[in-house]
C-alpha positions as CSV (number, residue, x, y, z in Angstrom):
1,M,-6.4,29.1,13.6
2,T,-5.6,27.3,17.2
3,W,-7.4,26.3,20.0
4,I,-5.4,28.5,22.2
5,D,-5.0,32.4,21.8
6,T,-2.4,33.8,19.7
7,V,-0.9,37.3,19.2
8,S,-1.0,38.6,15.3
9,P,2.0,40.4,14.0
10,E,0.1,43.6,14.0
11,D,-0.1,43.2,17.9
12,A,3.4,41.8,18.6
13,Q,5.7,43.5,20.7
14,G,9.2,43.3,22.1
15,R,11.0,39.7,21.5
16,L,7.6,38.3,19.7
17,A,8.0,41.1,17.0
18,K,11.6,40.6,16.6
19,L,11.0,37.1,15.7
20,Y,7.7,37.4,14.2
21,A,10.1,39.6,11.8
22,R,12.5,37.1,10.9
23,V,9.9,34.3,10.3
24,K,7.4,36.4,8.2
25,G,6.6,35.5,4.5
26,P,7.0,37.9,1.6
27,D,3.4,39.1,2.2
28,G,4.2,39.6,5.8
29,R,2.4,37.0,7.3
30,V,3.4,34.4,9.9
31,D,2.6,30.5,9.6
32,N,-0.1,29.6,12.1
33,I,2.3,26.8,13.3
34,L,4.6,29.6,14.7
35,M,2.3,31.8,15.7
36,A,0.7,28.9,18.0
37,H,3.9,29.6,20.2
38,S,3.1,33.3,20.5
39,L,2.4,33.1,23.9
40,R,6.0,31.9,24.8
41,P,7.9,33.4,22.5
42,P,11.1,31.2,23.7
43,T,9.4,28.2,22.2
44,L,8.9,29.7,18.9
45,E,13.1,30.6,18.9
46,G,13.8,27.2,19.9
47,H,11.3,25.9,17.0
48,M,12.6,27.8,14.3
49,A,16.3,27.0,15.3
50,L,15.3,23.5,15.2
51,Y,13.5,23.7,12.0
52,K,16.1,25.6,10.5
53,N,19.3,23.4,11.4
54,V,17.3,19.9,10.7
55,L,15.9,20.8,7.3
56,H,17.6,23.7,5.8
57,H,21.3,24.0,7.5
58,S,24.0,24.2,4.6
59,A,26.1,21.5,6.0
60,N,23.2,18.9,5.3
61,Q,24.4,16.2,3.1
62,V,21.1,14.5,2.3
63,P,19.3,16.4,-0.3
64,K,16.8,18.9,0.6
65,W,13.9,17.4,-1.4
66,F,14.5,14.0,0.3
67,L,14.4,15.4,4.0
68,E,11.0,17.2,2.9
69,T,9.8,13.9,1.5
70,I,10.7,12.1,4.8
71,G,8.7,15.3,6.4
72,V,5.8,14.3,4.5
73,L,5.8,10.7,5.0
74,V,5.9,11.6,9.0
75,S,3.3,13.5,8.7
76,L,1.2,11.3,6.5
77,R,1.9,8.6,9.3
78,N,0.7,11.1,11.9
79,G,-2.2,12.0,10.4
80,C,-1.3,15.8,10.2
81,A,-2.5,17.5,7.7
82,Y,-1.1,20.7,7.8
83,C,2.5,19.6,7.7
84,V,1.8,17.5,4.8
85,E,0.3,20.2,2.8
86,H,2.9,22.7,3.4
87,H,5.7,20.4,2.9
88,Y,4.6,18.6,-0.1
89,A,4.3,21.9,-1.7
90,G,7.7,22.7,-0.5
91,L,8.8,19.4,-2.2
92,E,6.9,20.2,-5.3
93,R,8.8,23.4,-5.6
94,L,12.6,21.8,-4.8
95,L,11.9,19.0,-7.5
96,D,10.4,21.4,-10.1
97,D,8.5,18.2,-11.6
98,P,4.9,17.9,-11.0
99,E,4.6,14.1,-12.5
100,E,7.7,13.2,-10.2
101,A,6.2,14.6,-6.9
102,A,2.8,13.3,-7.8
103,M,4.6,10.1,-7.9
104,I,6.3,10.5,-4.9
105,R,2.9,11.2,-3.0
106,T,1.2,8.6,-4.3
107,S,4.3,6.1,-2.6
108,L,4.0,7.8,0.5
109,E,0.1,7.5,0.7
110,G,0.6,3.9,0.0
111,N,3.2,1.3,0.1
112,L,6.8,2.7,-0.1
113,S,8.3,-0.6,-1.6
114,E,5.9,-0.3,-4.5
115,G,6.3,1.9,-7.6
116,K,8.8,3.5,-9.1
117,A,9.5,6.7,-6.9
118,W,12.6,5.0,-4.8
119,G,15.8,3.1,-5.1
120,A,17.0,1.0,-2.5
121,K,18.6,3.6,-0.7
122,E,15.7,5.5,-0.3
123,I,13.3,3.0,0.7
124,A,15.5,1.9,3.3
125,A,15.7,5.7,4.7
126,L,11.8,5.9,4.5
127,L,11.3,2.7,6.3
128,Y,13.8,3.5,9.1
129,A,11.5,7.1,9.4
130,E,8.3,4.9,9.3
131,K,9.4,2.5,12.2
132,L,10.6,5.6,14.0
133,T,7.4,7.1,13.8
134,E,4.9,4.5,14.2
135,R,6.9,1.7,16.5
136,P,9.7,4.0,18.4
137,A,10.1,1.7,20.9
138,D,10.9,-1.3,18.7
139,M,13.8,0.4,17.2
140,A,17.1,-1.6,17.1
141,K,21.0,-1.1,16.4
142,S,20.1,-3.2,13.1
143,D,17.9,-0.2,12.3
144,A,20.9,1.7,11.8
145,A,22.8,-1.0,10.2
146,K,20.6,-1.3,7.5
147,L,21.0,2.5,6.5
148,R,24.6,2.0,6.3
149,E,24.5,-0.9,4.3
150,A,21.8,0.9,2.1
151,G,24.9,3.4,1.3
152,W,24.1,6.2,4.0
153,D,27.1,7.3,6.1
154,D,26.8,8.2,9.9
155,G,26.1,11.8,9.5
156,E,23.5,11.3,6.8
157,I,21.7,8.8,9.2
158,L,21.5,11.4,12.1
159,E,20.0,14.0,9.4
160,I,17.4,11.3,8.5
161,N,16.7,10.5,12.5
162,Q,16.3,14.1,13.0
163,V,14.0,15.1,10.4
164,A,11.7,12.4,11.6
165,A,12.1,13.3,15.1
166,Y,11.5,17.2,14.3
167,F,8.0,16.1,12.1
168,A,7.1,14.4,15.1
169,Y,7.3,17.2,17.4
170,A,5.7,19.5,14.7
171,N,3.1,17.3,13.9
172,R,2.0,17.3,17.8
173,T,2.2,20.9,17.9
174,V,-0.3,21.3,15.3
175,L,-2.4,18.2,16.1
176,G,-2.5,19.3,19.9
177,L,-3.3,22.7,19.6
178,G,-5.5,23.0,16.6
179,V,-3.5,24.7,14.0
180,S,-5.4,25.3,10.7
181,I,-4.0,25.6,7.3
182,D,-6.3,28.7,6.9
183,G,-5.0,31.6,5.2
184,E,-1.6,30.3,4.5
185,Q,0.7,30.3,1.5
186,L,1.8,26.7,1.1
187,G,5.7,25.7,0.2
188,L,7.5,28.5,2.2
189,S,10.1,27.9,4.2
190,P,13.6,29.3,5.3
191,N,15.2,28.2,2.3
192,S,18.1,30.8,2.2
193,S,21.7,29.2,2.3
194,E,22.4,31.6,5.3
195,D,22.4,29.5,8.3
196,G,20.9,32.6,10.3
197,D,18.1,33.6,7.6
198,W,14.5,32.4,9.0
199,G,12.7,34.3,6.3
200,H,10.2,32.1,4.7
201,K,10.5,32.7,0.9
């Protein structure tokens, strides 16, 4: 599952066992990306707090399906198949429209400005996330201004920024530790509107 040792849910004790109980899926499994943290439970706790607050907090204003779309885009650009497949499955579930989801994926895998998947507002956000992923040192004040001009307010710009930044972190956790998708149920997330609920459903 990873290139380093991990502690299984069956063998977890103390703080790690409590964290696993919070993040497990309906079948009792824990995602491999989370088990990758098992030798240092505080980093698992930090990862989940960031993930929940960035993607699934009840105060977010950007639609959840579009935050997931940004995550798929960043993961594609970083070559992280693990996160692409997990979050594309989550996107499909949220949209409940396989054709629309497939159209979105085709656009993300190609030229963002082509196809019928986006309006100008969404394209502006995706281009921002793409540039932040591929050329972070080139970011400028004008990049935020373009988002504002497209109709995003400053709080929404922060949400877009944080999702792109979170996926850079998650992708590098996966790619740097060899986390595999073997044995996982795709598309589960801490989707409850309760902000302290980390359970994957």
